[in-house]
One Martini backbone bead per residue (centre of mass of N, CA, C, O) as a GRO file, in nm:
protein
  145
    1MET     BB    1  -0.046  -0.908   1.678
    2SER     BB    2   0.198  -1.025   1.442
    3GLY     BB    3   0.487  -0.997   1.205
    4VAL     BB    4   0.538  -0.702   1.091
    5ASN     BB    5   0.857  -0.712   1.218
    6SER     BB    6   0.985  -0.888   1.030
    7PRO     BB    7   1.254  -0.942   0.829
    8GLU     BB    8   1.088  -0.964   0.562
    9VAL     BB    9   0.933  -0.699   0.585
   10LEU     BB   10   1.174  -0.506   0.624
   11ALA     BB   11   1.317  -0.578   0.356
   12ALA     BB   12   1.087  -0.499   0.165
   13TYR     BB   13   1.060  -0.207   0.256
   14ASP     BB   14   1.351  -0.120   0.187
   15SER     BB   15   1.331  -0.191  -0.117
   16ILE     BB   16   1.103   0.012  -0.187
   17ARG     BB   17   1.265   0.271  -0.083
   18SER     BB   18   1.469   0.206  -0.297
   19ASP     BB   19   1.628   0.328  -0.590
   20LYS     BB   20   1.782   0.034  -0.662
   21GLU     BB   21   1.506  -0.108  -0.671
   22GLU     BB   22   1.224  -0.275  -0.822
   23GLN     BB   23   1.063  -0.305  -0.595
   24ASN     BB   24   0.702  -0.166  -0.528
   25TRP     BB   25   0.563  -0.398  -0.340
   26LEU     BB   26   0.348  -0.502  -0.059
   27LEU     BB   27   0.193  -0.787   0.125
   28LEU     BB   28  -0.030  -0.827   0.399
   29SER     BB   29  -0.130  -1.123   0.577
   30TYR     BB   30  -0.308  -1.368   0.714
   31GLY     BB   31  -0.284  -1.648   0.851
   32ALA     BB   32  -0.442  -1.940   0.927
   33THR     BB   33  -0.510  -1.831   1.227
   34GLY     BB   34  -0.561  -1.493   1.185
   35ASN     BB   35  -0.321  -1.323   1.388
   36LYS     BB   36  -0.079  -1.327   1.168
   37LEU     BB   37   0.134  -1.146   1.002
   38GLN     BB   38   0.240  -1.167   0.650
   39LEU     BB   39   0.433  -1.207   0.384
   40THR     BB   40   0.270  -1.272   0.058
   41ALA     BB   41   0.377  -1.025  -0.132
   42THR     BB   42   0.561  -0.917  -0.424
   43GLY     BB   43   0.670  -0.645  -0.658
   44THR     BB   44   0.704  -0.463  -0.999
   45GLY     BB   45   0.387  -0.372  -1.109
   46GLY     BB   46   0.248  -0.212  -0.910
   47LEU     BB   47  -0.074  -0.129  -0.845
   48SER     BB   48  -0.204  -0.337  -1.040
   49GLU     BB   49  -0.064  -0.589  -0.923
   50LEU     BB   50  -0.157  -0.557  -0.635
   51THR     BB   51  -0.467  -0.556  -0.680
   52ALA     BB   52  -0.474  -0.856  -0.789
   53GLN     BB   53  -0.393  -0.971  -0.483
   54LEU     BB   54  -0.652  -0.910  -0.362
   55ASP     BB   55  -0.875  -1.027  -0.100
   56ASP     BB   56  -1.221  -1.044  -0.042
   57THR     BB   57  -1.172  -1.225   0.247
   58GLN     BB   58  -0.975  -0.990   0.350
   59VAL     BB   59  -0.737  -0.838   0.555
   60GLN     BB   60  -0.507  -0.594   0.426
   61TYR     BB   61  -0.164  -0.483   0.372
   62ALA     BB   62  -0.003  -0.207   0.198
   63TYR     BB   63   0.291  -0.114  -0.004
   64VAL     BB   64   0.358   0.167  -0.234
   65ARG     BB   65   0.524   0.263  -0.522
   66VAL     BB   66   0.499   0.585  -0.692
   67GLU     BB   67   0.535   0.691  -1.027
   68TYR     BB   68   0.550   1.029  -1.168
   69ALA     BB   69   0.488   1.287  -1.382
   70ASN     BB   70   0.520   1.632  -1.405
   71ASP     BB   71   0.694   1.630  -1.663
   72ALA     BB   72   0.923   1.580  -1.912
   73GLU     BB   73   1.176   1.613  -1.683
   74SER     BB   74   1.003   1.483  -1.437
   75LYS     BB   75   0.996   1.291  -1.130
   76ARG     BB   76   0.801   1.114  -0.889
   77VAL     BB   77   0.814   0.982  -0.550
   78LYS     BB   78   0.571   0.780  -0.386
   79PHE     BB   79   0.377   0.669  -0.097
   80ALA     BB   80   0.149   0.398  -0.006
   81PHE     BB   81  -0.108   0.311   0.219
   82VAL     BB   82  -0.295   0.002   0.249
   83VAL     BB   83  -0.636  -0.073   0.332
   84TRP     BB   84  -0.784  -0.389   0.310
   85ILE     BB   85  -1.146  -0.455   0.295
   86GLY     BB   86  -1.305  -0.710   0.233
   87GLU     BB   87  -1.632  -0.773   0.165
   88ASN     BB   88  -1.592  -1.099   0.276
   89ALA     BB   89  -1.504  -1.043   0.544
   90LYS     BB   90  -1.493  -1.080   0.857
   91VAL     BB   91  -1.626  -0.889   1.098
   92MET     BB   92  -1.390  -0.893   1.306
   93LYS     BB   93  -1.170  -0.806   1.109
   94LYS     BB   94  -1.291  -0.537   1.033
   95ALA     BB   95  -1.298  -0.419   1.323
   96ARG     BB   96  -0.970  -0.447   1.371
   97ALA     BB   97  -0.833  -0.273   1.148
   98SER     BB   98  -0.791   0.009   1.278
   99ILE     BB   99  -0.599  -0.091   1.500
  100GLU     BB  100  -0.390  -0.257   1.332
  101ALA     BB  101  -0.299  -0.034   1.138
  102GLY     BB  102  -0.128   0.118   1.349
  103ASP     BB  103   0.091  -0.103   1.373
  104VAL     BB  104   0.175  -0.106   1.077
  105LYS     BB  105   0.250   0.205   1.055
  106LYS     BB  106   0.504   0.182   1.240
  107VAL     BB  107   0.662   0.026   1.009
  108LEU     BB  108   0.506   0.168   0.756
  109SER     BB  109   0.582   0.505   0.791
  110HIS     BB  110   0.646   0.606   0.484
  111TYR     BB  111   0.391   0.826   0.363
  112SER     BB  112   0.149   1.024   0.186
  113VAL     BB  113  -0.086   0.803   0.174
  114GLU     BB  114  -0.405   0.679   0.278
  115LEU     BB  115  -0.576   0.373   0.186
  116THR     BB  116  -0.915   0.279   0.183
  117ALA     BB  117  -1.043  -0.048   0.078
  118ASN     BB  118  -1.325  -0.263  -0.089
  119ASP     BB  119  -1.247  -0.182  -0.386
  120LYS     BB  120  -1.053  -0.195  -0.665
  121GLY     BB  121  -1.149   0.087  -0.777
  122ASP     BB  122  -1.013   0.255  -0.538
  123LEU     BB  123  -0.715   0.180  -0.698
  124ASN     BB  124  -0.685   0.384  -0.909
  125GLU     BB  125  -0.412   0.523  -1.042
  126ASP     BB  126  -0.510   0.810  -1.115
  127GLU     BB  127  -0.635   0.871  -0.833
  128VAL     BB  128  -0.381   0.827  -0.666
  129ILE     BB  129  -0.212   1.046  -0.805
  130LYS     BB  130  -0.391   1.281  -0.724
  131ARG     BB  131  -0.348   1.244  -0.418
  132LEU     BB  132  -0.039   1.274  -0.426
  133ARG     BB  133  -0.029   1.560  -0.540
  134LYS     BB  134  -0.181   1.692  -0.307
  135ALA     BB  135   0.021   1.589  -0.082
  136GLY     BB  136   0.284   1.738  -0.219
  137GLY     BB  137   0.163   2.030  -0.291
  138ALA     BB  138   0.309   2.114  -0.535
  139ASP     BB  139   0.200   2.197  -0.874
  140TYR     BB  140   0.365   2.087  -1.176
  141ASN     BB  141   0.080   2.040  -1.363
  142GLY     BB  142  -0.125   2.285  -1.379
  143GLY     BB  143  -0.396   2.131  -1.271
  144ARG     BB  144  -0.402   1.832  -1.441
  145GLY     BB  145  -0.373   1.591  -1.208
   0.00000   0.00000   0.00000
């Protein structure tokens, strides 16, 4: 596997991490030969836009910036790493995902939660925010999720 540390991927990652940029997600997919990851999409529409781009026949990796309110006066920014294992992906791709995910995590290294999903419902924004709150430690939302 290669391609994950390409200049395009690194630039997109830096953009998502920046408070000055609007881009808030990236998606890595395998090219036509099946063994080289490449940046296939980026966007500004958050988790819901990212989820719409996931392919049921592929293993893909994503990185997303999630903003949520703690209360009326404050917001938090957290990052999630997503391993998408499409239900109809080839068996060998599914099997290699856990090993290859480690290589991808070395490049997309700063995140609060890792999400592994094979159904788009697994990436429900409210549920992801609950996981991010738990990972964040202090609960400034009074236990209201």
